[in-house]
C-alpha positions as CSV (number, residue, x, y, z in Angstrom):
1,X,-1.9,-21.9,16.4
2,X,-0.4,-25.1,16.8
3,X,0.4,-25.2,13.1
4,X,2.2,-22.0,13.1
5,X,3.7,-22.9,16.4
6,X,5.6,-25.7,14.5
7,X,7.5,-23.1,12.6
8,X,7.9,-20.5,15.3
9,X,11.1,-18.9,15.8
10,X,12.8,-16.9,18.5
11,X,12.6,-13.1,17.5
12,X,15.5,-11.7,16.0
13,X,16.4,-8.5,14.2
14,X,17.6,-8.0,11.1
15,X,18.1,-5.8,7.9
16,X,18.2,-7.0,4.3
17,X,19.4,-5.0,1.3
18,X,16.8,-3.9,-0.7
19,X,16.9,-5.3,-4.6
20,X,18.8,-8.9,-3.3
21,X,17.0,-11.7,-4.4
22,X,17.2,-15.5,-4.2
23,X,15.7,-18.3,-7.0
24,X,14.0,-21.1,-5.7
25,X,12.1,-23.8,-7.7
26,X,12.8,-26.6,-10.0
27,X,14.5,-24.5,-12.9
28,X,13.9,-24.4,-16.4
29,X,14.9,-27.8,-17.3
30,X,12.3,-29.5,-15.0
31,X,9.3,-30.0,-17.6
32,X,6.0,-32.3,-17.3
33,X,3.3,-32.5,-14.6
34,X,5.4,-32.6,-11.7
35,X,7.5,-29.7,-12.3
36,X,7.6,-26.3,-10.2
37,X,7.4,-23.0,-11.3
38,X,10.9,-21.1,-10.7
39,X,10.2,-18.2,-8.2
40,X,12.4,-15.4,-7.6
41,X,12.0,-13.8,-4.0
42,X,13.2,-10.2,-3.3
43,X,13.8,-8.3,-0.1
44,X,12.0,-5.1,0.4
45,X,11.4,-2.2,2.6
46,X,8.2,-1.6,4.6
47,X,5.5,-1.3,2.2
48,X,3.7,1.1,4.8
49,X,6.6,3.5,5.9
50,X,9.7,2.5,3.8
51,X,11.3,1.2,6.9
52,X,14.5,-1.2,6.5
53,X,14.7,-2.3,10.1
54,X,12.6,-5.2,11.0
55,X,12.3,-8.1,13.3
56,X,11.5,-11.7,12.3
57,X,8.0,-13.0,14.0
58,X,7.7,-16.1,12.9
59,X,8.4,-18.7,9.8
60,X,5.3,-20.4,7.8
61,X,5.0,-22.8,4.9
62,X,3.1,-22.2,1.7
63,X,0.2,-24.9,2.4
64,X,0.1,-25.7,-1.5
65,X,3.9,-26.3,-1.5
66,X,4.2,-24.1,-4.7
67,X,8.1,-24.4,-3.9
68,X,8.4,-27.6,-1.9
69,X,10.0,-27.1,1.5
70,X,10.2,-23.3,1.0
71,X,10.0,-21.5,4.5
72,X,8.5,-17.8,4.5
73,X,9.3,-15.0,6.9
74,X,6.9,-12.7,8.3
75,X,8.5,-9.7,9.9
76,X,7.3,-6.8,11.8
77,X,8.9,-3.3,10.9
78,X,10.5,-1.6,13.9
79,X,9.2,1.5,12.7
80,X,5.3,1.3,12.2
81,X,5.0,-2.1,13.5
82,X,3.4,-3.5,10.2
83,X,3.7,-7.1,9.7
84,X,4.5,-8.1,6.1
85,X,6.4,-11.0,4.1
86,X,9.9,-10.5,3.8
87,X,11.5,-11.5,1.3
88,X,8.8,-12.2,-1.2
89,X,8.0,-13.6,-4.5
90,X,8.6,-10.7,-7.1
91,X,5.8,-9.4,-9.4
92,X,6.8,-11.7,-12.3
93,X,6.7,-14.7,-9.7
94,X,3.4,-14.2,-7.6
95,X,1.0,-15.5,-10.1
96,X,2.4,-19.0,-9.7
97,X,0.9,-19.2,-5.9
98,X,-2.5,-18.3,-6.9
99,X,-2.8,-21.3,-9.6
100,X,-4.0,-24.0,-7.3
101,X,-7.2,-25.2,-7.8
102,X,-7.6,-25.2,-3.9
103,X,-7.0,-21.4,-3.7
104,X,-9.8,-20.3,-1.5
105,X,-11.3,-17.4,-3.4
106,X,-11.3,-19.2,-6.7
107,X,-13.2,-22.4,-5.3
108,X,-16.5,-21.2,-7.5
109,X,-14.6,-21.3,-10.7
110,X,-13.5,-24.9,-10.1
111,X,-17.1,-26.1,-9.3
112,X,-15.2,-28.4,-6.2
113,X,-17.8,-30.5,-4.3
114,X,-15.7,-30.9,-1.3
115,X,-16.6,-30.6,2.5
116,X,-14.4,-27.9,2.7
117,X,-15.5,-26.0,-0.6
118,X,-19.0,-26.6,0.6
119,X,-18.3,-25.1,3.9
120,X,-16.3,-22.1,2.5
121,X,-19.0,-21.3,0.1
122,X,-21.6,-20.9,2.9
123,X,-19.2,-18.8,5.1
124,X,-18.3,-16.6,1.9
125,X,-22.2,-16.1,1.6
126,X,-22.5,-14.6,5.1
127,X,-19.4,-12.7,4.8
128,X,-20.4,-10.8,1.7
129,X,-23.8,-9.9,3.1
130,X,-21.7,-8.6,6.3
131,X,-19.7,-6.8,4.4
132,X,-22.1,-5.3,1.8
133,X,-24.2,-3.9,4.6
134,X,-21.2,-2.1,6.4
135,X,-19.7,-0.5,3.5
136,X,-22.9,0.6,1.8
137,X,-24.6,2.4,4.8
138,X,-24.4,5.8,3.5
139,X,-24.6,5.1,-0.4
140,X,-27.3,6.0,-2.4
141,X,-29.2,3.8,-4.6
142,X,-27.5,2.9,-8.2
143,X,-23.8,3.9,-6.5
144,X,-21.1,2.9,-8.7
145,X,-18.7,0.7,-6.8
146,X,-15.1,-0.9,-8.0
147,X,-14.2,-4.2,-6.2
148,X,-10.1,-4.8,-6.4
149,X,-9.1,-8.4,-6.4
150,X,-12.7,-9.4,-6.8
151,X,-12.2,-13.0,-7.4
152,X,-15.1,-14.8,-8.6
153,X,-17.4,-11.9,-8.1
154,X,-19.6,-12.8,-5.2
155,X,-19.0,-9.6,-3.5
156,X,-20.2,-7.9,-6.6
157,X,-23.3,-10.0,-6.9
158,X,-24.6,-9.1,-3.3
159,X,-23.9,-5.4,-3.9
160,X,-26.1,-5.6,-7.4
161,X,-28.8,-7.5,-5.2
162,X,-28.7,-4.4,-3.0
163,X,-29.4,-2.1,-5.8
164,X,-25.9,-0.7,-6.5
165,X,-23.8,-0.5,-10.1
166,X,-20.7,-3.0,-9.2
167,X,-18.0,-3.3,-11.3
168,X,-14.5,-5.4,-10.6
169,X,-10.9,-5.9,-11.6
170,X,-9.2,-9.4,-11.0
171,X,-5.8,-10.5,-11.9
172,X,-6.5,-14.0,-12.5
173,X,-8.0,-14.5,-16.0
174,X,-9.9,-17.7,-15.0
175,X,-11.8,-15.9,-11.9
176,X,-12.5,-13.1,-13.8
177,X,-13.9,-14.9,-16.8
178,X,-16.1,-16.8,-14.4
179,X,-17.4,-13.4,-12.8
180,X,-18.5,-12.3,-16.3
181,X,-19.9,-15.7,-17.5
182,X,-21.7,-17.1,-14.5
183,X,-22.7,-13.6,-12.7
184,X,-23.1,-11.5,-16.0
185,X,-20.4,-8.8,-14.3
186,X,-18.4,-5.9,-15.5
187,X,-14.9,-7.3,-14.4
188,X,-11.6,-6.1,-16.1
189,X,-8.8,-8.7,-16.1
190,X,-5.5,-7.1,-14.3
191,X,-4.8,-4.8,-11.8
192,X,-6.4,-1.5,-10.9
193,X,-4.2,0.1,-13.7
194,X,-6.1,-1.8,-16.4
195,X,-9.3,-0.3,-15.3
196,X,-10.2,2.2,-18.0
197,X,-10.2,6.0,-17.0
198,X,-13.6,6.6,-18.7
199,X,-15.1,3.8,-16.5
200,X,-14.6,6.5,-13.4
201,X,-15.3,7.7,-11.3
202,X,-16.5,5.3,-8.5
203,X,-18.6,6.0,-5.2
204,X,-17.1,3.2,-3.3
205,X,-13.7,1.3,-3.8
206,X,-13.1,-1.9,-2.1
207,X,-10.3,-4.2,-1.0
208,X,-11.3,-7.3,0.4
209,X,-7.9,-9.2,1.6
210,X,-6.2,-7.5,-1.3
211,X,-3.5,-5.1,0.4
212,X,-1.1,-7.9,1.7
213,X,-1.0,-9.0,-1.9
214,X,-0.1,-5.9,-3.6
215,X,3.2,-5.1,-4.7
216,X,3.4,-1.3,-5.1
217,X,0.7,-0.5,-2.0
218,X,1.4,3.0,-2.2
219,X,1.3,3.5,-5.9
220,X,-2.2,1.6,-5.9
221,X,-3.5,4.0,-3.3
222,X,-2.6,7.0,-5.1
223,X,-4.3,5.3,-8.1
224,X,-7.7,5.3,-6.2
225,X,-7.3,8.9,-5.3
């Protein structure tokens, strides 16, 4: 709370024209280990209801400082009350924000042994067990599941341990390869659009901490149906 408080602002209303953008970063001329990616931000309507009126709730920083000094605005839709990032990195820029070796869901693939990494892995083991127990109560043994944004595959490992047939899709190539190589899991690299049609249907499709990362939320949910 204190961390957020340092960047909190007084609520104010606003409306950003759709399609407007701002470019941040070091630019193409910056080359080398200390260079930062060029990121394009886009103003969007509410991902849930398509409303364009919002209230700015607070500002935060990216703890990885992918774009040094960049402040991000969390806004609340005045129509449906959804909180979302606006403006946001566009689809071509968003991958840069998952490249840090400290990004929590990918810690397994980097084999880091810091205190935070060990604590995170312990908490994740408990979390995936709780999640699996919650969503599989009514599933038959051997049910086919799809985990969207499966990261390094720990949730799928737990589903397999419980007698289900898991598959996953993950946009980060390194995390997807880790899941395949270290856990012997069936994981496609990409988004839900990259799941082969002949792999369907699935008895369960899970999105753990994924909706907030999706650029076309409605399109993804339609694809699931």
